[in-house]
C-alpha positions, 0 to 999 in steps of 0.5 A, spaced: 572 279 432 564 278 432 562 273 438 558 267 435 551 267 435 546 261 435 542 260 429 534 262 430 530 256 431 524 254 426 520 256 432 523 263 433 523 264 426 516 263 425 515 268 431 519 273 428 516 273 421 509 273 425 511 279 429 514 282 423 508 282 419 503 284 424 508 290 425 508 292 417 501 291 417 500 297 422 506 301 418 502 300 411 496 303 415 499 309 417 502 310 410 495 309 407 493 315 411 499 319 409 498 318 402 491 317 402 492 311 397 492 303 398 499 301 401 501 294 401 507 291 405 509 284 406 515 281 409 517 275 405 523 273 409 527 275 416 533 272 419 539 274 423 546 274 420 552 277 421 554 284 418 558 281 413 553 277 411 548 282 411 553 286 406 553 280 401 545 280 401 545 287 399 550 286 394 546 281 391 541 286 389 545 289 384 545 296 386 551 299 388 549 305 391 543 305 397 539 310 401 537 308 408 533 312 413 536 310 420 533 311 427 536 309 433 532 305 439 534 305 446 531 301 452 532 294 454 533 293 447 539 298 444 541 298 437 540 302 430 534 301 425 535 302 418 530 302 412 534 301 406 533 301 398 537 302 392 538 310 391 536 309 383 529 308 386 529 314 391 526 319 387 521 314 384 519 313 392 518 320 393 514 321 387 509 316 389 509 318 396 508 325 395 502 323 390 503 329 385 506 331 378 513 334 380 519 336 376 525 333 377 528 339 381 522 339 386 523 332 387 530 332 389 528 338 394 523 334 397 527 327 397 530 327 404 524 330 407 519 325 404 524 319 405 525 321 412 518 321 413 516 314 410 522 311 414 520 314 420 513 311 419 515 304 417 521 304 422 517 307 428 511 302 426 516 296 426 520 297 432 514 300 436 509 294 435 515 289 436 516 293 443 509 292 445 508 285 443 514 283 447 512 288 453 517 292 452 518 300 451 523 303 447 525 310 445 526 312 438 531 317 435 529 322 430 530 320 422 536 321 418 538 320 411 544 316 409 547 314 402 553 310 401 555 303 398 553 296 401 559 296 406 559 303 408 551 303 409 552 298 415 559 301 417 556 308 418 550 305 422 554 301 427 561 303 430 563 295 431 561 289 427 555 285 430 549 282 428 543 284 424 536 282 424 534 283 417 528 283 413 526 283 406 520 287 405 516 289 399 511 295 399 507 297 393 504 304 393 500 307 387 501 301 383 509 302 384 512 296 387 519 297 391 523 292 394 527 294 400 530 291 407 529 293 414 535 292 418 536 292 426 543 292 428 544 289 435 550 287 439 550 280 442 547 282 449 542 285 446 540 280 441 540 274 447 535 279 450 531 279 444 531 272 444 529 271 451 523 276 449 521 272 443 521 266 447 516 269 452 512 271 446 512 264 444 510 262 451 504 267 451 502 265 444 502 257 446 498 258 453 492 262 449 
């Protein structure tokens, strides 16, 4: 059974939203260099939820099959980061990232490579920016591509039920809009440490 986790305060929620948007702005800048085209990334919402609640949020998208890029991170904070979006949109994402007319066969051949590279940029930018702003160093694993249902997607990324820092993201590349999620799966001690770091960040911001 998952331990109870006290809900984020409004101040913590605002700080997380600020950190998330700074991180996504940096991810957009990195993606822009890769695709040589304007990229917009925003974070409409961020929250900490149980793994079961995260599954329900994913179910509300109406897409039974999902694709995700996973990277594990370790250091003072330990967990797994996922970039998740509907599998039906993955080929479209590959097409806009690669930026040229391709046959369906070519797209399928390039799919995992393009997804892993895109996920690596977004997740690395997010986790690294958060770590830097919180004055912490984190190591990231190489990206892997996962496919599965809402429940399966989170279960294969975590060996035990836990909590998820869940970001709803919107990104637009070459006038194609794609909605997805960034999920950070962490246990209670890691979340408590994360919360302490957020409090320190808020204190520093208040002093400046």
